[in-house]
C-alpha positions as CSV (number, residue, x, y, z in Angstrom):
1,M,7.6,12.4,-16.9
2,A,6.4,9.5,-14.7
3,I,7.3,5.9,-15.7
4,R,4.1,4.4,-17.2
5,V,3.6,0.9,-15.7
6,T,0.9,-1.7,-16.5
7,V,0.4,-4.4,-13.9
8,F,-1.1,-7.6,-15.4
9,G,-3.0,-9.7,-12.9
10,E,-4.4,-13.1,-13.7
11,N,-7.3,-12.3,-11.3
12,V,-8.4,-15.9,-10.9
13,H,-7.5,-16.9,-7.3
14,E,-9.0,-13.6,-6.1
15,Q,-12.4,-14.6,-7.5
16,K,-12.4,-18.2,-6.4
17,N,-10.5,-18.3,-3.1
18,R,-11.8,-16.5,0.0
19,I,-8.4,-16.4,1.7
20,V,-6.8,-14.7,-1.3
21,A,-9.8,-12.3,-1.7
22,G,-9.5,-11.4,2.0
23,I,-5.8,-10.6,1.7
24,Y,-6.2,-8.7,-1.6
25,P,-9.7,-7.2,-1.8
26,K,-8.6,-5.1,-4.7
27,G,-6.9,-8.0,-6.3
28,M,-3.1,-8.7,-6.2
29,H,-2.7,-6.5,-9.2
30,G,-4.5,-3.7,-7.4
31,C,-2.2,-4.0,-4.4
32,I,0.9,-4.0,-6.5
33,A,-0.3,-1.0,-8.5
34,D,-1.1,0.9,-5.3
35,A,2.4,0.3,-4.0
36,L,3.9,1.5,-7.2
37,N,1.7,4.6,-7.3
38,A,3.2,5.6,-3.9
39,D,6.2,6.5,-5.9
40,K,5.7,10.0,-7.5
41,G,7.9,8.9,-10.4
42,I,5.6,6.0,-11.3
43,R,2.1,6.0,-12.8
44,A,0.6,2.5,-12.6
45,G,-2.6,1.0,-14.0
46,T,-3.9,-2.6,-14.2
47,V,-5.2,-5.1,-16.7
48,T,-6.4,-8.6,-16.1
49,L,-6.7,-11.9,-17.9
50,Q,-10.5,-11.4,-18.3
51,D,-10.1,-8.1,-20.2
52,P,-10.5,-8.3,-24.0
53,E,-7.0,-9.2,-25.3
54,H,-6.1,-9.4,-21.6
55,G,-6.0,-5.6,-21.7
56,L,-2.7,-5.8,-23.6
57,T,-3.5,-4.2,-26.9
58,D,-0.9,-2.7,-29.2
59,L,-1.9,0.7,-28.0
60,R,-1.7,-0.2,-24.3
61,L,1.8,-1.8,-24.8
62,A,3.0,1.2,-26.8
63,E,2.0,3.4,-23.8
64,T,3.7,1.1,-21.3
65,D,7.3,1.7,-20.2
66,V,7.4,-1.3,-17.8
67,L,5.0,-4.3,-17.7
68,V,4.6,-6.2,-14.4
69,W,3.3,-9.8,-14.7
70,W,1.7,-12.0,-12.1
71,G,0.1,-15.4,-13.1
72,H,-0.3,-18.9,-11.7
73,A,-3.5,-20.8,-12.4
74,A,-4.2,-19.9,-16.0
75,H,-0.9,-19.6,-17.9
76,G,-2.4,-21.7,-20.7
77,E,-5.3,-19.3,-21.2
78,V,-3.1,-16.4,-22.2
79,Q,-3.6,-15.9,-25.9
80,D,-0.5,-16.6,-28.1
81,A,-1.1,-13.4,-30.1
82,V,-0.8,-11.4,-26.9
83,V,2.4,-13.3,-25.9
84,D,3.9,-12.4,-29.3
85,R,2.9,-8.8,-28.8
86,V,4.4,-8.6,-25.3
87,C,7.7,-10.2,-26.4
88,N,7.9,-7.9,-29.4
89,A,7.5,-4.9,-27.0
90,V,10.3,-6.2,-24.8
91,W,12.6,-6.7,-27.7
92,G,11.8,-3.2,-28.7
93,G,12.7,-1.7,-25.4
94,M,9.8,-2.1,-22.9
95,G,10.9,-3.2,-19.4
96,M,9.4,-6.3,-17.9
97,I,9.1,-7.6,-14.4
98,F,7.9,-11.2,-13.7
99,L,6.7,-12.1,-10.2
100,H,6.6,-15.4,-8.4
101,S,4.7,-18.0,-10.4
102,A,5.1,-16.0,-13.6
103,H,8.3,-18.1,-14.0
104,F,5.9,-20.5,-15.8
105,S,4.1,-17.8,-17.8
106,K,4.2,-17.9,-21.6
107,P,6.0,-14.6,-22.0
108,F,8.7,-15.5,-19.5
109,K,9.3,-18.9,-21.0
110,R,9.5,-17.4,-24.5
111,L,12.0,-14.8,-23.5
112,M,14.1,-17.2,-21.5
113,G,14.0,-20.0,-24.1
114,T,14.3,-22.7,-21.3
115,P,11.8,-24.8,-19.3
116,C,12.0,-22.4,-16.3
117,N,11.2,-25.3,-13.9
118,L,12.0,-25.5,-10.2
119,T,11.2,-27.4,-7.0
120,W,8.5,-26.1,-4.7
121,R,6.6,-26.7,-1.5
122,E,3.6,-25.0,0.0
123,A,4.0,-25.0,3.8
124,G,4.0,-21.3,4.8
125,E,7.6,-21.5,5.9
126,R,9.9,-18.5,6.6
127,E,11.9,-17.1,3.7
128,R,15.0,-15.1,4.4
129,I,16.0,-13.0,1.4
130,W,19.6,-11.9,1.1
131,L,21.1,-9.1,-1.0
132,T,24.0,-10.2,-3.1
133,S,25.0,-6.7,-4.3
134,R,24.4,-3.7,-2.0
135,S,25.2,-1.3,-4.8
136,H,22.7,-2.7,-7.3
137,P,19.8,-0.2,-8.1
138,I,17.2,-2.8,-7.4
139,A,18.6,-3.2,-3.9
140,A,18.6,0.5,-3.1
141,G,17.3,1.3,0.4
142,L,17.1,-2.3,1.5
143,P,18.7,-4.0,4.5
144,D,21.3,-6.8,3.8
145,H,18.5,-9.3,4.4
146,F,14.8,-9.3,5.2
147,E,12.3,-12.0,6.1
148,L,8.8,-13.1,5.1
149,E,7.2,-15.1,7.8
150,N,5.1,-17.2,5.5
151,E,5.9,-18.1,1.9
152,E,5.9,-20.9,-0.6
153,M,9.3,-22.5,-1.1
154,Y,11.0,-22.4,-4.5
155,G,14.2,-24.5,-4.7
156,E,17.1,-25.0,-7.1
157,P,17.9,-26.0,-9.7
158,F,16.0,-23.2,-11.5
159,G,15.8,-24.0,-15.2
160,V,16.6,-20.5,-16.5
161,P,19.6,-19.1,-18.5
162,D,22.5,-17.7,-16.5
163,P,21.4,-14.1,-15.6
164,M,23.3,-10.9,-16.1
165,E,23.1,-10.4,-12.3
166,T,21.7,-12.2,-9.3
167,V,20.4,-9.5,-7.0
168,F,18.8,-11.7,-4.3
169,V,19.1,-15.2,-3.0
170,S,16.6,-16.9,-0.6
171,W,16.9,-19.4,2.2
172,F,13.8,-21.3,3.4
173,Q,13.1,-22.9,6.7
174,G,13.2,-26.3,5.1
175,G,16.8,-25.8,4.1
176,E,16.5,-25.0,0.4
177,V,18.0,-22.0,-1.3
178,F,16.9,-20.2,-4.5
179,R,18.1,-17.4,-6.8
180,S,15.2,-15.0,-6.1
181,G,16.2,-11.9,-8.1
182,L,17.6,-12.2,-11.6
183,T,18.2,-9.7,-14.3
184,Y,18.3,-10.2,-18.1
185,K,18.6,-8.2,-21.3
186,R,16.4,-9.3,-24.1
187,G,16.8,-7.2,-27.2
188,A,16.5,-3.6,-26.1
189,G,14.4,-4.6,-23.1
190,S,15.5,-5.2,-19.5
191,V,13.8,-8.1,-17.6
192,F,13.7,-8.7,-13.9
193,Y,12.4,-11.8,-12.2
194,F,11.5,-11.6,-8.5
195,R,10.4,-14.7,-6.6
196,P,8.2,-13.9,-3.6
197,G,4.4,-13.5,-4.0
198,H,2.4,-16.6,-3.2
199,E,-1.2,-15.6,-3.2
200,T,-2.4,-17.0,0.1
201,Y,0.2,-14.9,2.0
202,P,0.3,-11.0,2.4
203,T,3.6,-10.8,0.6
204,Y,2.7,-7.8,-1.6
205,H,1.8,-5.8,1.5
206,D,5.4,-6.1,2.8
207,A,7.3,-2.8,2.6
208,N,10.5,-4.4,1.5
209,V,8.8,-6.4,-1.3
210,Q,7.1,-3.2,-2.4
211,R,10.4,-1.4,-2.5
212,V,12.0,-4.1,-4.6
213,I,9.3,-3.9,-7.2
214,R,9.5,-0.1,-7.3
215,N,13.2,-0.2,-7.6
216,G,12.8,-2.8,-10.3
217,V,10.5,-0.5,-12.3
218,H,13.1,2.3,-12.2
219,W,15.9,-0.2,-13.2
220,A,13.9,-1.7,-16.1
221,H,12.7,1.6,-17.6
222,N,14.3,2.4,-20.9
223,P,13.8,6.1,-21.8
224,A,15.0,5.6,-25.4
225,A,12.4,5.5,-28.2
226,R,10.8,2.1,-28.7
227,I,12.0,0.0,-31.6
228,V,8.7,-0.3,-33.5
229,N,9.4,-3.6,-35.2
230,A,12.2,-5.2,-33.3
231,S,11.9,-8.6,-35.1
232,A,12.0,-7.2,-38.6
233,A,14.6,-8.9,-41.0
234,P,14.5,-6.7,-44.1
235,N,15.8,-8.0,-47.5
236,V,18.3,-5.3,-48.7
237,P,18.3,-5.0,-52.5
238,V,21.6,-5.3,-54.4
239,D,21.4,-1.7,-55.6
240,K,20.9,-0.4,-52.0
241,A,24.3,-1.8,-50.7
242,L,26.5,0.8,-49.1
243,E,29.3,0.0,-51.5
244,P,28.8,-0.9,-55.2
245,I,28.6,-4.7,-55.7
246,V,28.0,-7.0,-58.6
247,E,25.5,-9.8,-58.1
248,R,27.0,-13.2,-58.5
249,G,25.5,-16.7,-58.3
250,P,21.9,-17.9,-58.4
251,R,19.3,-16.4,-56.1
252,L,16.7,-18.0,-53.9
253,H,14.8,-14.8,-53.2
254,H,13.8,-11.8,-55.4
255,D,14.2,-8.2,-54.2
256,G,11.6,-7.3,-51.5
257,Q,10.7,-10.9,-50.8
258,E,10.5,-11.7,-47.1
259,G,12.8,-14.3,-45.7
260,M,11.7,-17.7,-44.5
261,R,10.8,-18.1,-40.8
């Protein structure tokens, strides 16, 4: 069965900036989905910020194996209820890929628990992306390094937790370096952050970038059944203990009462 992917696109710059619209006439989300659908093992669809509930209903997330997220201009417009829904899906086993400016998205910051800040410069400079692990599944089929002629610079320090693995590092013409491919485990879900993708450059048309995202989907996919309520914290009654026990001391909660959050 093909991996079911949903690509979330903010779809703001494509509507307001003629340069972005010219590079991505089907939207950035459409370009990314088309690249994913070139893989016979992936079936990708798209949703946008403007859709009701941003297209990320409970049903859509239940039918999504890996969610790909791109955002920049409207992070604050993403509904908190949808953020809760997305994070619960990740904790339950859905894979998640964050691209470029999604480092400041609400779901990424929630999952990382850190400011996720960095330095940046928009000058169209060359980016050289280096593999740090040839054997990593996300790096499969890639050269030891590849270049993007024009990109926005992101520089260290990057305010994220230490990753499980650093798959890519970038060098920019101005001299900065950046950890451009990071993996995390959050609950039962696998999370991959990949840096390139500034909207005024044709980054998502690049064959190597497309391969990274496809590889990332395969890596992030968890074939196990989704944990339905990954944040549940049930109150186990005394008489349901695995071994017989005698209640001692005063209680704060009665049987079945939910804990305080």
